[in-house]
N, C-alpha and C positions, 0 to 999 in steps of 0.2 A: 168199720170200714174193711177190716181184715176178712170178715165173713163174705163180703161182696167180692173180694178178690179171690177167695177160694172158688166161687162159682165160675169166674172168668178163667182161672187157671185150670179148673176141672174140664171146662169146655175145650180149652186149648189142648189139654192132655188127650181128650177123647179124639180130637181131630188128628193128632199125631199118631195115636194108636191105630186109628182107622187106616191111615196111609201105610203105616208099617205092616199091618196085617195084609192089606191088599198087595203090597209089594212082595211080601213073603209068599202068599198063596199064589198070586198070578205070576210072580217072577219065577217061581219054581215050575209052574205049569208051562210058561213060555220058555223057560230055561235061560240060564245065564250064558248059553252058547252064543246068543245074539251079541253079547258084549265082546266076546273073543273074535267074532267076525264083523267087527265094526267097519262100516264103509260110509263114506260121505256121498249122499245123493241130494237131489234137489229137495225132496221131501224132508230130508234130514236137516238141511239148512233152514227150511221153513219152520221146522219144529224148534230148532235152536233160537231163531229170531222170536218166535212166539213165546218161548220160555223167558227170554230176556225181557220182552215186552210185558209179560205178566208180572215180573218182579217190579218193574218201574211203575206200571199202572196201579198195582196194589199199594205201593208206597205213596203214589200221588193221591189216590182216593183216601187213604188213611190220614195223610197230612191235611187234606182238604176238609175232611170231617172234623178233625180236631180244631182246625182254624175257625170253623163255624160255631164252636162252643162259646156261649156267652161268658166272658170273663167275670161277670158280676155274680155268677152262680157260686154256691158253696162247693167245696170239694166233693162232698157226698152226692150232690146233684149232678156232678160231672161224670161220675162213674158209669151210669148207664150209657151215656153218650160215648165215652171211651170204649165201652164194651162193644157198642155197635160198630165203631170205627175199626176195632180189632177184628171183629167177625168178618167184616167186609174184606179186610186185608187177607185174613186166613183163607176165606172162601176162594179168592182169586188164585192164591198160591196152591191151594189144594186142588182146584180144578186143573191147573197146569200139571200137577203131579199125576193126576189120573189120566189126563189126555196123553201124556208121554207114555204112560204104562199101556194104554189101550191102542194108541195110534202108531207109536214108533218105539217098539221095545229095544231098538238099538241104543236108545238114550236112557236106558234104565238106570245107569249110574248117575245121570243128571237128576233123576227122580230121588235118588238117595241124597243128593246134595240139597234138593228142595226140602226133604225131611229134616236135614241138619239145619237148614235156614229157619224152618218153623220152630225147631227147638231153641234156636238162638234168639228168636224174637218172643220168647216166653214172657207173658205179662207179669209185672210185679208192681208193687206199690211205688218203688223208687222210679221205675220206668214211667209209670203213670204221671207222677209229679213232674218228671223231666219233660215228657211229651206235651203235657197240658200247658206248660209255660210258653 
């Protein structure tokens, strides 16, 4: 079972690294000057609402996928289903991070918070057992 979690953790790590590299490369290109000249506009409010929606939506889909797992299955058989639920959650959050980076660089610091959130929801065997129940 530990080997299967190495695959899930490796995928999670790759997603986090991809976001980090994108924010370093494109953040430097667009410059962090955008952060110092922070202003709230209508598009900024829409971006913030979209960000909050993406967090809630990713959690909702994750929990819904886990709820659909047959409790009769062995733990080993539940791992691929857990992996699918996790990938769905990560994809939505990752999309939010990239949309912020490309559409509204004023919120680049929220993208960093997204990265921290992704690191916080790192998959582990203990988390798997807790979420499956």
